[in-house]
VOBA-1610 file (N, C-alpha, C; in pm, whole numbers, padded with zeros to 5 digits, always signed):
BEGIN
Gly-04253+09528+15430Gly-04127+09631+15551Gly-04098+09602+15673Glu-04058+09701+15761Glu-04021+09677+15923Glu-04144+09772+15967Leu-04170+09676+16073Leu-04278+09776+16207Leu-04230+09770+16312Gly-04226+09865+16431Gly-04210+09854+16542Gly-04122+09989+16537Pro-04030+09969+16686Pro-04015+09930+16746Pro-04150+09908+16846Tyr-04196+09738+16906Tyr-04246+09702+16996Tyr-04134+09683+17098Leu-04248+09711+17178Leu-04141+09691+17352Leu-04212+09529+17390Gln-04173+09480+17441Gln-04190+09333+17529Gln-04138+09331+17639Val-04203+09322+17768Val-04180+09285+17834Val-04162+09160+17960Asp-04104+09124+18010Asp-04099+09017+18007Asp-04045+08990+18129Val-04061+08890+18271Val-03991+08830+18381Val-03886+08801+18380Ala-03798+08817+18437Ala-03655+08716+18455Ala-03571+08749+18628Ala-03629+08645+18643Ala-03556+08622+18784Ala-03558+08752+18857Gly-03720+08725+18831Gly-03872+08799+18993Gly-03846+08991+18893Ala-03774+08976+18788Ala-03748+09129+18759Ala-03777+09190+18617Pro-03922+09292+18579Pro-03907+09283+18486Pro-03787+09305+18347Val-03792+09277+18259Val-03712+09289+18127Val-03809+09318+18055Thr-03687+09459+17970Thr-03761+09501+17892Thr-03712+09509+17751Ser-03743+09430+17629Ser-03678+09402+17483Ser-03806+09460+17354Thr-03689+09517+17265Thr-03687+09601+17179Thr-03733+09570+17062Leu-03823+09507+17026Leu-03818+09426+16907Leu-03887+09521+16809Tyr-03828+09468+16644Tyr-03875+09460+16559Tyr-03950+09424+16422Phe-04031+09403+16362Phe-04111+09293+16311Phe-04102+09336+16151Arg-04045+09256+16055Arg-04002+09242+15911Arg-04130+09178+15864Val-04165+09186+15730Val-04278+09174+15712Val-04277+09138+15532Gln-04231+09042+15458Gln-04218+09040+15314Gln-04303+08881+15277Arg-04335+08920+15122Arg-04404+08869+15053Arg-04336+08720+15008Phe-04378+08636+15106Phe-04313+08451+14984Phe-04449+08401+15015Gly-04375+08429+14876Gly-04431+08275+14781Gly-04590+08338+14741Pro-04668+08235+14780Pro-04837+08306+14792Pro-04860+08327+14946Gly-04811+08359+15101Gly-04794+08406+15177Gly-04758+08513+15267Leu-04777+08540+15361Leu-04577+08636+15361Leu-04507+08550+15527Leu-04377+08636+15512Leu-04342+08576+15565Leu-04301+08693+15723Val-04291+08631+15813Val-04281+08744+15970Val-04212+08745+16020Gln-04052+08792+16036Gln-03953+08745+16119Gln-03960+08901+16256Phe-03980+08811+16396Phe-03929+08855+16486Phe-03756+08918+16473Val-03742+09092+16526Val-03599+09084+16507Val-03566+09180+16677Leu-03488+09166+16735Leu-03537+09148+16915Leu-03314+09237+16839His-03336+09422+16919His-03278+09494+16867His-03223+09462+17011Asp-03030+09451+17048Asp-02970+09474+17193Asp-02985+09598+17173Asp-03025+09693+17314Asp-03024+09798+17329Asp-02841+09865+17355Glu-02812+09725+17422Glu-02649+09768+17402Glu-02566+09804+17309Glu-02603+09708+17185Glu-02541+09682+17054Glu-02607+09827+17015Arg-02691+09835+16986Arg-02740+09996+16964Arg-02671+10100+16998Gln-02684+10085+17184Gln-02530+10196+17221Gln-02461+10208+17177Phe-02392+10131+17172Phe-02240+10126+17098Phe-02233+10157+16924Ala-02271+10091+16837Ala-02325+10101+16678Ala-02316+10325+16705Arg-02426+10349+16826Arg-02420+10475+16789Arg-02306+10581+16840Leu-02236+10507+16981Leu-02107+10551+16973Leu-01984+10555+16843Glu-01997+10459+16807Glu-01948+10439+16677Glu-01905+10543+16640Gln-02049+10552+16588Gln-02112+10654+16425Gln-02076+10788+16513Ile-02092+10827+16615Ile-02043+10982+16659Ile-01919+10996+16669Gln-01837+10897+16727Gln-01667+10910+16716Gln-01625+10942+16535Arg-01671+10837+16464Arg-01630+10850+16324Arg-01713+11048+16270Leu-01864+11084+16294Leu-01872+11178+16242Leu-01810+11304+16303Gly-01758+11281+16411Gly-01745+11423+16494Gly-01599+11412+16499Ser-01454+11333+16454Ser-01336+11319+16477Ser-01330+11276+16613Leu-01385+11198+16698Leu-01390+11256+16844Leu-01314+11091+16934Gly-01271+11127+16996Gly-01244+10940+17027Gly-01209+10934+17239Trp-01160+10854+17278Trp-01149+10942+17426Trp-01096+10851+17447Ala-01031+10854+17582Ala-00925+10685+17639Ala-00946+10690+17852Glu-00884+10635+17895Glu-00871+10606+17986Glu-00752+10581+18061Ala-00712+10688+18145Ala-00575+10608+18186Ala-00574+10582+18333Asp-00553+10468+18394Asp-00532+10467+18550Asp-00401+10524+18592Leu-00349+10577+18638Leu-00194+10637+18691Leu-00161+10566+18762Thr-00177+10494+18845Thr-00151+10413+18946Thr-00076+10284+18877Ser-00169+10205+18839Ser-00055+10076+18714Ser-00084+10086+18594Gly-00121+10206+18579Gly-00045+10212+18407Gly-00165+10216+18302His-00239+10157+18378His-00329+10071+18241His-00410+10208+18171Ala-00470+10169+18035Ala-00503+10192+17960Ala-00635+10208+17855Glu-00722+10241+17815Glu-00781+10216+17745Glu-00789+10303+17609Trp-00869+10283+17527Trp-00882+10332+17395Trp-00998+10350+17306Ser-01112+10470+17299Ser-01183+10421+17173Ser-01148+10310+17074Ser-01218+10340+16993Ser-01173+10263+16813Ser-01102+10350+16818Tyr-01229+10480+16808Tyr-01139+10579+16685Tyr-01057+10675+16727Leu-01037+10657+16851Leu-00855+10737+16904Leu-00795+10704+16785Tyr-00791+10542+16809Tyr-00677+10487+16722Tyr-00636+10516+16585Val-00797+10565+16558Val-00768+10603+16392Val-00744+10744+16384Leu-00786+10878+16475Leu-00712+11060+16497Leu-00541+10972+16477Leu-00537+10867+16591Leu-00345+10872+16664Leu-00253+10788+16467Glu-00370+10661+16406Glu-00324+10666+16312Glu-00219+10513+16348Arg-00262+10501+16513Arg-00213+10339+16496Arg-00308+10274+16537Asp-00254+10110+16542Asp-00328+09973+16499Asp-00382+09937+16601Pro-00493+09899+16626Pro-00534+09865+16749Pro-00498+09738+16871Ala-00421+09676+16763Ala-00344+09552+16799Ala-00207+09600+16895Asp-00188+09733+16851Asp-00068+09762+16978Asp-00089+09823+17079Gly-00213+09820+17063Gly-00294+09865+17202Gly-00236+10077+17281Pro-00297+10074+17303Pro-00276+10212+17390Pro-00085+10266+17390Met-00079+10354+17376Met+00045+10457+17400Met+00112+10491+17434Gly+00180+10466+17566Gly+00226+10509+17714Gly+00250+10756+17675Met+00271+10767+17843Met+00242+10895+17820Met+00373+10967+17726Glu+00502+10874+17735Glu+00598+10883+17692Glu+00582+10884+17539Glu+00545+10833+17495Glu+00526+10757+17301Glu+00429+10846+17294Leu+00356+10916+17316Leu+00262+11016+17304Leu+00283+11121+17314Ala+00387+11193+17430Ala+00423+11305+17400Ala+00542+11298+17283Arg+00588+11182+17255Arg+00712+11213+17093Arg+00621+11213+16998Leu+00472+11223+16976Leu+00385+11263+16860Leu+00389+11435+16844Val+00367+11509+17014Val+00352+11569+16990Val+00393+11710+16919Val+00380+11820+16899Val+00466+11872+16781Val+00541+11964+16899Pro+00748+12013+16945Pro+00739+12084+17022Pro+00702+12169+17051Ala+00671+12261+16950Ala+00619+12420+16997Ala+00553+12377+17084Asp+00480+12331+17120Asp+00276+12269+17177Asp+00342+12249+17269Leu+00423+12114+17307Leu+00447+12072+17455Leu+00471+12140+17509Pro+00530+12239+17562Pro+00507+12274+17671Pro+00350+12370+17736Ala+00249+12358+17662Ala+00161+12331+17694Ala+00112+12231+17761Val+00126+12123+17682Val+00072+11978+17705Val+00094+11966+17883Lys+00306+11964+17837Lys+00347+11923+17995Lys+00264+12025+18132Val+00253+12127+18110Val+00174+12249+18205Val+00007+12193+18232Ala-00033+12174+18146Ala-00153+12085+18179Ala-00157+11883+18252Val-00039+11858+18163Val-00031+11674+18264Val-00014+11746+18415Ala+00091+11871+18407Ala+00147+11907+18590Ala+00047+11909+18634Gly-00071+12069+18612Gly-00153+12057+18694Gly-00262+11937+18744Leu-00288+11888+18629Leu-00386+11724+18660Leu-00339+11689+18815Leu-00155+11636+18784Leu-00083+11642+18874Leu-00087+11653+18970Thr-00103+11801+19011Thr-00097+11845+19133Thr-00201+11922+19200Gly-00386+11863+19120Gly-00444+11927+19200Gly-00573+11955+19141Ser-00523+12013+18971Ser-00674+12121+18896Ser-00710+11888+18898Glu-00803+11968+18901Glu-00983+11882+18874Glu-00957+11850+18668Ser-00961+11928+18600Ser-00943+11935+18543Ser-00872+12019+18393Ala-00846+11980+18273Ala-00768+12080+18216Ala-00845+12067+18054Asp-00805+12146+17937Asp-00824+12114+17856Asp-00727+12249+17800Val-00635+12133+17690Val-00542+12200+17594Val-00528+12159+17490Arg-00533+12220+17358Arg-00467+12228+17201Arg-00384+12182+17224Phe-00354+12151+17088Phe-00192+12093+17038Phe-00173+12060+16898Arg-00088+12026+16805Arg-00089+11929+16730Arg+00018+11832+16735Val-00035+11679+16664Val+00074+11604+16630Val+00129+11577+16537Arg+00212+11525+16489Arg+00256+11385+16407Arg+00227+11317+16335Val+00113+11278+16275Val+00127+11134+16221Val+00171+11098+16050Ser+00150+10999+16062Ser+00220+10975+15925Ser+00124+11067+15800Ser+00027+11042+15806Ser-00045+11121+15722Ser+00005+11317+15706Gly+00052+11360+15820Gly+00041+11482+15869Gly+00085+11534+15971Leu+00044+11663+16007Leu+00005+11733+16137Leu-00158+11743+16170Arg-00233+11617+16273Arg-00325+11670+16293Arg-00346+11751+16408Asp-00469+11872+16388Asp-00503+11957+16553Asp-00529+11850+16637Ile-00497+11868+16715Ile-00602+11790+16869Ile-00627+11873+16991Arg-00743+11881+17069Arg-00806+11947+17125Arg-00843+11846+17241Val-00776+11787+17374Val-00813+11742+17469Val-00863+11807+17546Ile-00939+11731+17635Ile-01028+11787+17774Ile-01006+11649+17915Val-00981+11686+18012Val-00947+11587+18097Val-00971+11604+18209Gln-01021+11463+18330Gln-01095+11534+18398Gln-01028+11377+18501Ala-00964+11456+18621Ala-00890+11358+18675Ala-00974+11333+18782Ala-00969+11162+18868Ala-01006+11072+18940Ala-00889+11162+19108Arg-00957+11161+19181Arg-00810+11071+19302Arg-00873+11051+19411Asp-00783+11038+19486Asp-00781+10899+19663Asp-00798+10992+19726Ser-00813+10950+19808Ser-00863+11016+19900Ser-00735+11072+19954Thr-00692+11069+19939Thr-00497+11190+20004Thr-00539+11275+19879Gly-00636+11296+19811Gly-00607+11394+19660Gly-00537+11326+19544Arg-00445+11252+19573Arg-00380+11186+19446Arg-00466+11147+19328Ser-00358+11196+19197Ser-00471+11191+19069Ser-00443+10996+19053Thr-00544+10965+19048Thr-00532+10784+18973Thr-00576+10792+18863Cys-00682+10838+18795Cys-00757+10746+18677Cys-00758+10952+18578Ser-00750+10924+18447Ser-00754+11051+18411Ser-00889+10971+18266Thr-00951+11070+18278Thr-01040+11049+18114Thr-01058+11148+17989Arg-00968+11151+17924Arg-00973+11231+17762Arg-01071+11252+17713Ser-01097+11348+17597Ser-01206+11298+17468Ser-01089+11422+17362Cys-01049+11350+17279Cys-00983+11349+17184Cys-01070+11399+17054Ala-01041+11502+16977Ala-01092+11594+16887Ala-01037+11578+16813
//
């Protein structure tokens, strides 16, 4: 079976570093085989996030409006049926997925963010290869010293 977690505190570069260990014990011939398994907390947190996204049909994106750079979570690619090798879509490409009747609400939300709103919450439909998908986007804007939107974080469901 597996025993643990066991927290081990070591000192590295003069600072305490905590590791999480589990012990696996199983019969091996006439004796016991004991394994020490080190669990990477960052890896575990990433695995949990992936599971939450999948179970909740949630994704996120972050976009830098000044450079055009965007980053998407793995599940956002699934929601929008896009190959991760193609990278995140630009705003124009995303807008082409929106059902035309829902596009005015999306444009109002984006315009608000660009002119001073701190956040937006908008629901709309997108057309993907499997059909229509309902999307809710919650956006928070980051601003530079002049108040101009520079970055947005979006959560999609």
